[in-house]
All heavy atoms as a GROMACS GRO file, in nm:
protein
  495
    1MET      N    1   0.275  -2.985   0.475
    1MET     CA    2   0.317  -2.966   0.332
    1MET      C    3   0.194  -2.911   0.260
    1MET      O    4   0.085  -2.953   0.277
    1MET     CB    5   0.364  -3.096   0.273
    1MET     CG    6   0.415  -3.079   0.134
    1MET     SD    7   0.500  -3.225   0.077
    1MET     CE    8   0.374  -3.295  -0.024
    2GLY      N    9   0.218  -2.815   0.180
    2GLY     CA   10   0.116  -2.771   0.099
    2GLY      C   11   0.168  -2.669  -0.008
    2GLY      O   12   0.277  -2.629  -0.014
    3LEU      N   13   0.079  -2.641  -0.108
    3LEU     CA   14   0.111  -2.536  -0.208
    3LEU      C   15   0.111  -2.409  -0.151
    3LEU      O   16   0.044  -2.378  -0.056
    3LEU     CB   17   0.015  -2.558  -0.320
    3LEU     CG   18   0.008  -2.694  -0.392
    3LEU    CD1   19  -0.105  -2.694  -0.496
    3LEU    CD2   20   0.148  -2.724  -0.461
    4CYS      N   21   0.179  -2.320  -0.211
    4CYS     CA   22   0.186  -2.180  -0.175
    4CYS      C   23   0.130  -2.085  -0.275
    4CYS      O   24   0.178  -2.093  -0.392
    4CYS     CB   25   0.333  -2.145  -0.143
    4CYS     SG   26   0.348  -1.976  -0.076
    5SER      N   27   0.035  -2.012  -0.244
    5SER     CA   28  -0.026  -1.916  -0.350
    5SER      C   29   0.065  -1.798  -0.369
    5SER      O   30   0.155  -1.771  -0.291
    5SER     CB   31  -0.166  -1.869  -0.296
    5SER     OG   32  -0.152  -1.784  -0.191
    6TYR      N   33   0.038  -1.725  -0.468
    6TYR     CA   34   0.119  -1.612  -0.497
    6TYR      C   35   0.114  -1.505  -0.389
    6TYR      O   36   0.204  -1.424  -0.368
    6TYR     CB   37   0.096  -1.557  -0.632
    6TYR     CG   38  -0.044  -1.481  -0.633
    6TYR    CD1   39  -0.046  -1.340  -0.620
    6TYR    CD2   40  -0.166  -1.544  -0.650
    6TYR    CE1   41  -0.165  -1.267  -0.622
    6TYR    CE2   42  -0.285  -1.474  -0.653
    6TYR     CZ   43  -0.291  -1.336  -0.643
    6TYR     OH   44  -0.406  -1.264  -0.636
    7LEU      N   45   0.007  -1.504  -0.313
    7LEU     CA   46  -0.008  -1.410  -0.200
    7LEU      C   47   0.091  -1.433  -0.090
    7LEU      O   48   0.124  -1.351  -0.013
    7LEU     CB   49  -0.152  -1.418  -0.151
    7LEU     CG   50  -0.259  -1.369  -0.237
    7LEU    CD1   51  -0.392  -1.388  -0.182
    7LEU    CD2   52  -0.240  -1.220  -0.271
    8HIS      N   53   0.135  -1.564  -0.083
    8HIS     CA   54   0.224  -1.602   0.035
    8HIS      C   55   0.359  -1.648  -0.008
    8HIS      O   56   0.428  -1.714   0.058
    8HIS     CB   57   0.156  -1.710   0.124
    8HIS     CG   58   0.023  -1.668   0.176
    8HIS    ND1   59   0.007  -1.579   0.276
    8HIS    CD2   60  -0.100  -1.696   0.127
    8HIS    CE1   61  -0.123  -1.554   0.299
    8HIS    NE2   62  -0.189  -1.632   0.207
    9ARG      N   63   0.402  -1.615  -0.127
    9ARG     CA   64   0.528  -1.667  -0.177
    9ARG      C   65   0.642  -1.604  -0.119
    9ARG      O   66   0.757  -1.656  -0.138
    9ARG     CB   67   0.527  -1.653  -0.334
    9ARG     CG   68   0.532  -1.509  -0.378
    9ARG     CD   69   0.532  -1.503  -0.532
    9ARG     NE   70   0.515  -1.365  -0.568
    9ARG     CZ   71   0.443  -1.320  -0.668
    9ARG    NH1   72   0.378  -1.408  -0.740
    9ARG    NH2   73   0.438  -1.200  -0.691
   10ASP      N   74   0.629  -1.496  -0.046
   10ASP     CA   75   0.754  -1.427   0.024
   10ASP      C   76   0.815  -1.523   0.127
   10ASP      O   77   0.939  -1.523   0.132
   10ASP     CB   78   0.713  -1.300   0.081
   10ASP     CG   79   0.678  -1.194  -0.012
   10ASP    OD1   80   0.710  -1.211  -0.133
   10ASP    OD2   81   0.619  -1.089   0.028
   11ARG      N   82   0.734  -1.597   0.193
   11ARG     CA   83   0.792  -1.680   0.308
   11ARG      C   84   0.879  -1.788   0.249
   11ARG      O   85   0.993  -1.799   0.300
   11ARG     CB   86   0.675  -1.744   0.383
   11ARG     CG   87   0.713  -1.819   0.500
   11ARG     CD   88   0.591  -1.860   0.583
   11ARG     NE   89   0.633  -1.933   0.699
   11ARG     CZ   90   0.550  -1.961   0.796
   11ARG    NH1   91   0.421  -1.914   0.791
   11ARG    NH2   92   0.586  -2.034   0.892
   12PRO      N   93   0.837  -1.874   0.153
   12PRO     CA   94   0.937  -1.970   0.100
   12PRO      C   95   1.056  -1.914   0.031
   12PRO      O   96   1.160  -1.963   0.039
   12PRO     CB   97   0.858  -2.066   0.012
   12PRO     CG   98   0.735  -1.987  -0.019
   12PRO     CD   99   0.708  -1.893   0.093
   13ALA      N  100   1.037  -1.796  -0.035
   13ALA     CA  101   1.142  -1.736  -0.108
   13ALA      C  102   1.244  -1.681  -0.004
   13ALA      O  103   1.368  -1.695  -0.016
   13ALA     CB  104   1.090  -1.614  -0.189
   14ALA      N  105   1.192  -1.628   0.102
   14ALA     CA  106   1.284  -1.578   0.215
   14ALA      C  107   1.360  -1.690   0.281
   14ALA      O  108   1.480  -1.683   0.312
   14ALA     CB  109   1.206  -1.502   0.320
   15ALA      N  110   1.286  -1.807   0.294
   15ALA     CA  111   1.353  -1.923   0.348
   15ALA      C  112   1.466  -1.974   0.266
   15ALA      O  113   1.577  -2.006   0.303
   15ALA     CB  114   1.254  -2.035   0.372
   16MET      N  115   1.443  -1.975   0.128
   16MET     CA  116   1.550  -2.023   0.033
   16MET      C  117   1.671  -1.921   0.045
   16MET      O  118   1.782  -1.970   0.047
   16MET     CB  119   1.493  -2.019  -0.112
   16MET     CG  120   1.386  -2.118  -0.135
   16MET     SD  121   1.450  -2.284  -0.146
   16MET     CE  122   1.526  -2.283  -0.307
   17ILE      N  123   1.641  -1.798   0.041
   17ILE     CA  124   1.757  -1.698   0.054
   17ILE      C  125   1.829  -1.712   0.185
   17ILE      O  126   1.950  -1.721   0.186
   17ILE     CB  127   1.705  -1.555   0.032
   17ILE    CG1  128   1.654  -1.534  -0.110
   17ILE    CG2  129   1.814  -1.451   0.069
   17ILE    CD1  130   1.576  -1.409  -0.130
   18ASN      N  131   1.757  -1.722   0.289
   18ASN     CA  132   1.816  -1.734   0.423
   18ASN      C  133   1.901  -1.860   0.441
   18ASN      O  134   2.013  -1.851   0.501
   18ASN     CB  135   1.712  -1.724   0.536
   18ASN     CG  136   1.774  -1.716   0.670
   18ASN    OD1  137   1.794  -1.812   0.735
   18ASN    ND2  138   1.792  -1.592   0.719
   19ALA      N  139   1.851  -1.978   0.395
   19ALA     CA  140   1.920  -2.100   0.402
   19ALA      C  141   2.037  -2.105   0.315
   19ALA      O  142   2.146  -2.165   0.350
   19ALA     CB  143   1.828  -2.216   0.384
   20HIS      N  144   2.035  -2.060   0.190
   20HIS     CA  145   2.137  -2.088   0.092
   20HIS      C  146   2.225  -1.965   0.071
   20HIS      O  147   2.332  -1.984   0.006
   20HIS     CB  148   2.071  -2.128  -0.045
   20HIS     CG  149   2.003  -2.258  -0.033
   20HIS    ND1  150   1.864  -2.272  -0.013
   20HIS    CD2  151   2.049  -2.389  -0.033
   20HIS    CE1  152   1.833  -2.402  -0.008
   20HIS    NE2  153   1.944  -2.465  -0.022
   21LYS      N  154   2.190  -1.847   0.112
   21LYS     CA  155   2.273  -1.732   0.107
   21LYS      C  156   2.336  -1.712  -0.035
   21LYS      O  157   2.456  -1.701  -0.049
   21LYS     CB  158   2.395  -1.740   0.208
   21LYS     CG  159   2.354  -1.770   0.352
   21LYS     CD  160   2.322  -1.652   0.430
   21LYS     CE  161   2.309  -1.690   0.571
   21LYS     NZ  162   2.176  -1.685   0.622
   22PRO      N  163   2.254  -1.698  -0.140
   22PRO     CA  164   2.306  -1.680  -0.271
   22PRO      C  165   2.379  -1.555  -0.287
   22PRO      O  166   2.336  -1.448  -0.246
   22PRO     CB  167   2.182  -1.686  -0.364
   22PRO     CG  168   2.069  -1.650  -0.276
   22PRO     CD  169   2.101  -1.696  -0.134
   23ARG      N  170   2.494  -1.560  -0.354
   23ARG     CA  171   2.579  -1.443  -0.370
   23ARG      C  172   2.518  -1.336  -0.453
   23ARG      O  173   2.561  -1.220  -0.436
   23ARG     CB  174   2.716  -1.484  -0.426
   23ARG     CG  175   2.713  -1.544  -0.558
   23ARG     CD  176   2.854  -1.593  -0.595
   23ARG     NE  177   2.846  -1.670  -0.713
   23ARG     CZ  178   2.944  -1.684  -0.802
   23ARG    NH1  179   3.050  -1.623  -0.782
   23ARG    NH2  180   2.929  -1.759  -0.904
   24PHE      N  181   2.425  -1.364  -0.542
   24PHE     CA  182   2.361  -1.258  -0.622
   24PHE      C  183   2.240  -1.197  -0.558
   24PHE      O  184   2.175  -1.116  -0.610
   24PHE     CB  185   2.326  -1.312  -0.752
   24PHE     CG  186   2.449  -1.350  -0.838
   24PHE    CD1  187   2.479  -1.482  -0.870
   24PHE    CD2  188   2.540  -1.256  -0.876
   24PHE    CE1  189   2.587  -1.518  -0.943
   24PHE    CE2  190   2.655  -1.287  -0.949
   24PHE     CZ  191   2.679  -1.419  -0.981
   25ASN      N  192   2.211  -1.235  -0.431
   25ASN     CA  193   2.106  -1.176  -0.357
   25ASN      C  194   2.167  -1.096  -0.240
   25ASN      O  195   2.103  -1.086  -0.134
   25ASN     CB  196   2.008  -1.287  -0.300
   25ASN     CG  197   1.911  -1.331  -0.408
   25ASN    OD1  198   1.953  -1.402  -0.500
   25ASN    ND2  199   1.794  -1.295  -0.397
   26ASP      N  200   2.279  -1.044  -0.257
   26ASP     CA  201   2.351  -0.971  -0.141
   26ASP      C  202   2.269  -0.846  -0.090
   26ASP      O  203   2.294  -0.798   0.016
   26ASP     CB  204   2.492  -0.941  -0.180
   26ASP     CG  205   2.501  -0.844  -0.292
   26ASP    OD1  206   2.399  -0.820  -0.364
   26ASP    OD2  207   2.616  -0.795  -0.321
   27HIS      N  208   2.165  -0.804  -0.168
   27HIS     CA  209   2.090  -0.696  -0.126
   27HIS      C  210   1.973  -0.737  -0.045
   27HIS      O  211   1.897  -0.650   0.015
   27HIS     CB  212   2.043  -0.616  -0.248
   27HIS     CG  213   1.955  -0.694  -0.342
   27HIS    ND1  214   2.006  -0.802  -0.417
   27HIS    CD2  215   1.824  -0.701  -0.352
   27HIS    CE1  216   1.900  -0.856  -0.483
   27HIS    NE2  217   1.787  -0.794  -0.438
   28SER      N  218   1.946  -0.865  -0.038
   28SER     CA  219   1.828  -0.909   0.027
   28SER      C  220   1.825  -0.902   0.180
   28SER      O  221   1.924  -0.922   0.248
   28SER     CB  222   1.800  -1.061  -0.008
   28SER     OG  223   1.680  -1.105   0.063
   29GLU      N  224   1.710  -0.853   0.236
   29GLU     CA  225   1.697  -0.841   0.381
   29GLU      C  226   1.683  -0.977   0.449
   29GLU      O  227   1.709  -0.988   0.569
   29GLU     CB  228   1.569  -0.762   0.410
   29GLU     CG  229   1.441  -0.838   0.368
   29GLU     CD  230   1.315  -0.760   0.404
   29GLU    OE1  231   1.282  -0.742   0.508
   29GLU    OE2  232   1.259  -0.721   0.298
   30TYR      N  233   1.669  -1.085   0.368
   30TYR     CA  234   1.654  -1.225   0.427
   30TYR      C  235   1.781  -1.295   0.442
   30TYR      O  236   1.788  -1.402   0.492
   30TYR     CB  237   1.554  -1.299   0.346
   30TYR     CG  238   1.420  -1.232   0.330
   30TYR    CD1  239   1.369  -1.204   0.211
   30TYR    CD2  240   1.346  -1.205   0.451
   30TYR    CE1  241   1.240  -1.144   0.196
   30TYR    CE2  242   1.220  -1.139   0.433
   30TYR     CZ  243   1.170  -1.117   0.314
   30TYR     OH  244   1.049  -1.051   0.302
   31LEU      N  245   1.894  -1.238   0.402
   31LEU     CA  246   2.021  -1.309   0.415
   31LEU      C  247   2.048  -1.340   0.563
   31LEU      O  248   2.090  -1.451   0.603
   31LEU     CB  249   2.138  -1.231   0.356
   31LEU     CG  250   2.151  -1.229   0.208
   31LEU    CD1  251   2.255  -1.132   0.158
   31LEU    CD2  252   2.174  -1.374   0.155
   32ASP      N  253   2.032  -1.246   0.653
   32ASP     CA  254   2.058  -1.263   0.798
   32ASP      C  255   1.939  -1.248   0.882
   32ASP      O  256   1.953  -1.250   1.008
   32ASP     CB  257   2.171  -1.163   0.835
   32ASP     CG  258   2.297  -1.188   0.754
   32ASP    OD1  259   2.343  -1.308   0.749
   32ASP    OD2  260   2.357  -1.091   0.706
   33HIS      N  261   1.818  -1.226   0.829
   33HIS     CA  262   1.709  -1.204   0.897
   33HIS      C  263   1.589  -1.284   0.842
   33HIS      O  264   1.564  -1.272   0.723
   33HIS     CB  265   1.668  -1.048   0.905
   33HIS     CG  266   1.540  -1.022   0.967
   33HIS    ND1  267   1.522  -1.023   1.099
   33HIS    CD2  268   1.428  -0.978   0.909
   33HIS    CE1  269   1.391  -0.987   1.130
   33HIS    NE2  270   1.336  -0.958   1.012
   34PHE      N  271   1.520  -1.364   0.923
   34PHE     CA  272   1.404  -1.436   0.875
   34PHE      C  273   1.286  -1.405   0.968
   34PHE      O  274   1.280  -1.450   1.079
   34PHE     CB  275   1.431  -1.588   0.882
   34PHE     CG  276   1.323  -1.671   0.813
   34PHE    CD1  277   1.310  -1.667   0.680
   34PHE    CD2  278   1.237  -1.750   0.892
   34PHE    CE1  279   1.206  -1.739   0.613
   34PHE    CE2  280   1.142  -1.826   0.837
   34PHE     CZ  281   1.127  -1.820   0.696
   35PRO      N  282   1.190  -1.318   0.922
   35PRO     CA  283   1.083  -1.268   1.011
   35PRO      C  284   0.960  -1.358   1.019
   35PRO      O  285   0.868  -1.314   1.085
   35PRO     CB  286   1.051  -1.137   0.940
   35PRO     CG  287   1.070  -1.163   0.794
   35PRO     CD  288   1.188  -1.252   0.789
   36PHE      N  289   0.966  -1.478   0.960
   36PHE     CA  290   0.848  -1.562   0.967
   36PHE      C  291   0.865  -1.669   1.080
   36PHE      O  292   0.974  -1.688   1.122
   36PHE     CB  293   0.829  -1.625   0.822
   36PHE     CG  294   0.809  -1.533   0.718
   36PHE    CD1  295   0.929  -1.497   0.635
   36PHE    CD2  296   0.691  -1.463   0.689
   36PHE    CE1  297   0.910  -1.404   0.535
   36PHE    CE2  298   0.679  -1.376   0.589
   36PHE     CZ  299   0.794  -1.342   0.513
   37ASP      N  300   0.752  -1.741   1.105
   37ASP     CA  301   0.764  -1.855   1.200
   37ASP      C  302   0.846  -1.967   1.134
   37ASP      O  303   0.875  -1.959   1.015
   37ASP     CB  304   0.622  -1.912   1.227
   37ASP     CG  305   0.548  -1.814   1.315
   37ASP    OD1  306   0.608  -1.730   1.391
   37ASP    OD2  307   0.420  -1.816   1.309
   38GLU      N  308   0.880  -2.064   1.209
   38GLU     CA  309   0.954  -2.181   1.164
   38GLU      C  310   0.902  -2.227   1.022
   38GLU      O  311   0.783  -2.253   1.020
   38GLU     CB  312   0.956  -2.297   1.262
   38GLU     CG  313   1.038  -2.409   1.226
   38GLU     CD  314   1.038  -2.526   1.326
   38GLU    OE1  315   0.928  -2.591   1.336
   38GLU    OE2  316   1.136  -2.542   1.390
   39THR      N  317   0.989  -2.240   0.934
   39THR     CA  318   0.939  -2.284   0.798
   39THR      C  319   1.028  -2.400   0.745
   39THR      O  320   1.150  -2.389   0.741
   39THR     CB  321   0.948  -2.160   0.701
   39THR    OG1  322   0.870  -2.056   0.757
   39THR    CG2  323   0.906  -2.199   0.560
   40THR      N  324   0.958  -2.508   0.707
   40THR     CA  325   1.036  -2.614   0.643
   40THR      C  326   0.999  -2.620   0.499
   40THR      O  327   0.884  -2.608   0.459
   40THR     CB  328   0.995  -2.752   0.707
   40THR    OG1  329   1.027  -2.746   0.848
   40THR    CG2  330   1.063  -2.868   0.642
   41VAL      N  331   1.102  -2.634   0.408
   41VAL     CA  332   1.082  -2.630   0.265
   41VAL      C  333   1.134  -2.760   0.208
   41VAL      O  334   1.244  -2.807   0.246
   41VAL     CB  335   1.164  -2.509   0.204
   41VAL    CG1  336   1.151  -2.512   0.055
   41VAL    CG2  337   1.118  -2.380   0.259
   42HIS      N  338   1.051  -2.815   0.114
   42HIS     CA  339   1.090  -2.938   0.048
   42HIS      C  340   1.106  -2.897  -0.104
   42HIS      O  341   1.015  -2.846  -0.158
   42HIS     CB  342   0.984  -3.041   0.055
   42HIS     CG  343   0.964  -3.095   0.191
   42HIS    ND1  344   0.993  -3.230   0.226
   42HIS    CD2  345   0.921  -3.037   0.306
   42HIS    CE1  346   0.972  -3.253   0.354
   42HIS    NE2  347   0.921  -3.131   0.400
   43VAL      N  348   1.221  -2.915  -0.158
   43VAL     CA  349   1.252  -2.866  -0.297
   43VAL      C  350   1.244  -2.996  -0.384
   43VAL      O  351   1.320  -3.098  -0.358
   43VAL     CB  352   1.382  -2.799  -0.301
   43VAL    CG1  353   1.414  -2.765  -0.451
   43VAL    CG2  354   1.386  -2.680  -0.213
   44TYR      N  355   1.167  -2.995  -0.486
   44TYR     CA  356   1.157  -3.111  -0.580
   44TYR      C  357   1.200  -3.074  -0.716
   44TYR      O  358   1.205  -2.958  -0.754
   44TYR     CB  359   1.009  -3.158  -0.586
   44TYR     CG  360   0.954  -3.206  -0.452
   44TYR    CD1  361   0.879  -3.131  -0.373
   44TYR    CD2  362   0.982  -3.336  -0.412
   44TYR    CE1  363   0.829  -3.173  -0.253
   44TYR    CE2  364   0.939  -3.382  -0.292
   44TYR     CZ  365   0.861  -3.302  -0.204
   44TYR     OH  366   0.813  -3.341  -0.093
   45GLY      N  367   1.239  -3.175  -0.801
   45GLY     CA  368   1.284  -3.151  -0.928
   45GLY      C  369   1.435  -3.119  -0.939
   45GLY      O  370   1.508  -3.151  -0.851
   46LYS      N  371   1.470  -3.057  -1.046
   46LYS     CA  372   1.608  -3.025  -1.066
   46LYS      C  373   1.657  -2.918  -0.962
   46LYS      O  374   1.594  -2.809  -0.953
   46LYS     CB  375   1.633  -2.968  -1.204
   46LYS     CG  376   1.786  -2.951  -1.240
   46LYS     CD  377   1.801  -2.921  -1.386
   46LYS     CE  378   1.947  -2.903  -1.409
   46LYS     NZ  379   1.973  -2.877  -1.550
   47LYS      N  380   1.760  -2.950  -0.880
   47LYS     CA  381   1.792  -2.859  -0.767
   47LYS      C  382   1.943  -2.858  -0.743
   47LYS      O  383   1.991  -2.884  -0.635
   47LYS     CB  384   1.721  -2.903  -0.644
   47LYS     CG  385   1.736  -3.043  -0.606
   47LYS     CD  386   1.643  -3.081  -0.496
   47LYS     CE  387   1.641  -3.222  -0.462
   47LYS     NZ  388   1.590  -3.311  -0.563
   48ASP      N  389   2.017  -2.832  -0.850
   48ASP     CA  390   2.167  -2.830  -0.837
   48ASP      C  391   2.202  -2.729  -0.722
   48ASP      O  392   2.157  -2.617  -0.717
   48ASP     CB  393   2.230  -2.788  -0.968
   48ASP     CG  394   2.209  -2.882  -1.077
   48ASP    OD1  395   2.183  -3.003  -1.043
   48ASP    OD2  396   2.219  -2.848  -1.194
   49LYS      N  397   2.286  -2.782  -0.632
   49LYS     CA  398   2.343  -2.705  -0.525
   49LYS      C  399   2.239  -2.652  -0.423
   49LYS      O  400   2.271  -2.574  -0.333
   49LYS     CB  401   2.423  -2.586  -0.573
   49LYS     CG  402   2.538  -2.634  -0.663
   49LYS     CD  403   2.615  -2.514  -0.714
   49LYS     CE  404   2.732  -2.565  -0.802
   49LYS     NZ  405   2.810  -2.461  -0.860
   50LEU      N  406   2.121  -2.703  -0.426
   50LEU     CA  407   2.019  -2.665  -0.325
   50LEU      C  408   1.987  -2.791  -0.231
   50LEU      O  409   1.990  -2.898  -0.279
   50LEU     CB  410   1.887  -2.619  -0.388
   50LEU     CG  411   1.887  -2.502  -0.480
   50LEU    CD1  412   1.751  -2.482  -0.539
   50LEU    CD2  413   1.936  -2.378  -0.398
   51GLN      N  414   1.972  -2.754  -0.108
   51GLN     CA  415   1.925  -2.867  -0.015
   51GLN      C  416   1.790  -2.911  -0.052
   51GLN      O  417   1.703  -2.826  -0.086
   51GLN     CB  418   1.925  -2.815   0.129
   51GLN     CG  419   2.065  -2.765   0.185
   51GLN     CD  420   2.045  -2.700   0.314
   51GLN    OE1  421   1.982  -2.761   0.408
   51GLN    NE2  422   2.097  -2.582   0.335
   52SER      N  423   1.761  -3.041  -0.041
   52SER     CA  424   1.631  -3.087  -0.075
   52SER      C  425   1.524  -3.061   0.034
   52SER      O  426   1.412  -3.027   0.001
   52SER     CB  427   1.634  -3.243  -0.094
   52SER     OG  428   1.719  -3.273  -0.194
   53ILE      N  429   1.563  -3.068   0.159
   53ILE     CA  430   1.466  -3.034   0.269
   53ILE      C  431   1.544  -2.960   0.371
   53ILE      O  432   1.664  -2.998   0.412
   53ILE     CB  433   1.424  -3.166   0.331
   53ILE    CG1  434   1.341  -3.248   0.233
   53ILE    CG2  435   1.325  -3.132   0.453
   53ILE    CD1  436   1.306  -3.392   0.286
   54PHE      N  437   1.494  -2.849   0.417
   54PHE     CA  438   1.557  -2.762   0.524
   54PHE      C  439   1.451  -2.685   0.594
   54PHE      O  440   1.344  -2.660   0.548
   54PHE     CB  441   1.660  -2.663   0.453
   54PHE     CG  442   1.607  -2.571   0.355
   54PHE    CD1  443   1.563  -2.449   0.391
   54PHE    CD2  444   1.601  -2.605   0.222
   54PHE    CE1  445   1.513  -2.354   0.304
   54PHE    CE2  446   1.549  -2.521   0.134
   54PHE     CZ  447   1.499  -2.394   0.175
   55THR      N  448   1.494  -2.643   0.720
   55THR     CA  449   1.405  -2.566   0.812
   55THR      C  450   1.480  -2.446   0.845
   55THR      O  451   1.601  -2.445   0.883
   55THR     CB  452   1.381  -2.651   0.932
   55THR    OG1  453   1.300  -2.771   0.892
   55THR    CG2  454   1.279  -2.571   1.026
   56VAL      N  455   1.409  -2.327   0.844
   56VAL     CA  456   1.462  -2.198   0.883
   56VAL      C  457   1.381  -2.152   1.004
   56VAL      O  458   1.257  -2.158   1.005
   56VAL     CB  459   1.453  -2.102   0.768
   56VAL    CG1  460   1.506  -1.963   0.808
   56VAL    CG2  461   1.520  -2.149   0.644
   57GLN      N  462   1.456  -2.099   1.106
   57GLN     CA  463   1.386  -2.051   1.225
   57GLN      C  464   1.377  -1.898   1.217
   57GLN      O  465   1.460  -1.832   1.162
   57GLN     CB  466   1.475  -2.086   1.351
   57GLN     CG  467   1.503  -2.235   1.366
   57GLN     CD  468   1.379  -2.305   1.411
   57GLN    OE1  469   1.298  -2.251   1.482
   57GLN    NE2  470   1.376  -2.433   1.378
   58ARG      N  471   1.276  -1.850   1.285
   58ARG     CA  472   1.263  -1.700   1.302
   58ARG      C  473   1.382  -1.634   1.364
   58ARG      O  474   1.449  -1.693   1.461
   58ARG     CB  475   1.140  -1.666   1.383
   58ARG     CG  476   1.122  -1.512   1.408
   58ARG     CD  477   1.002  -1.486   1.503
   58ARG     NE  478   0.875  -1.525   1.447
   58ARG     CZ  479   0.801  -1.440   1.374
   58ARG    NH1  480   0.838  -1.326   1.349
   58ARG    NH2  481   0.681  -1.488   1.328
   59SER      N  482   1.432  -1.532   1.310
   59SER     CA  483   1.542  -1.451   1.368
   59SER      C  484   1.507  -1.312   1.367
   59SER      O  485   1.514  -1.242   1.263
   59SER     CB  486   1.677  -1.486   1.296
   59SER     OG  487   1.666  -1.440   1.158
   60ASP      N  488   1.470  -1.255   1.478
   60ASP     CA  489   1.430  -1.112   1.481
   60ASP      C  490   1.551  -1.018   1.506
   60ASP      O  491   1.642  -1.044   1.570
   60ASP     CB  492   1.330  -1.089   1.590
   60ASP     CG  493   1.198  -1.165   1.550
   60ASP    OD1  494   1.160  -1.162   1.431
   60ASP    OD2  495   1.128  -1.213   1.642
   0.00000   0.00000   0.00000
C-alpha cells in the first residue's frame, strides 16, 4: 500500500475504469484492456457504488 504521485496516477485510474466499467468512460482504452502488472486498489472515504478493495490483472 502506498500513495501514488501524479506521475503514476494512470495505473490506479486505469484499474478503477477496468474494474467498474463506468458508462461515461466508454471511450477509455482501459475498459477491456489493463496494460499494467497486477494492481490492488483500496478506496477510502465516500465511495457510493465503488468496491472498497479490488485487484485487476494484466490483460494484453
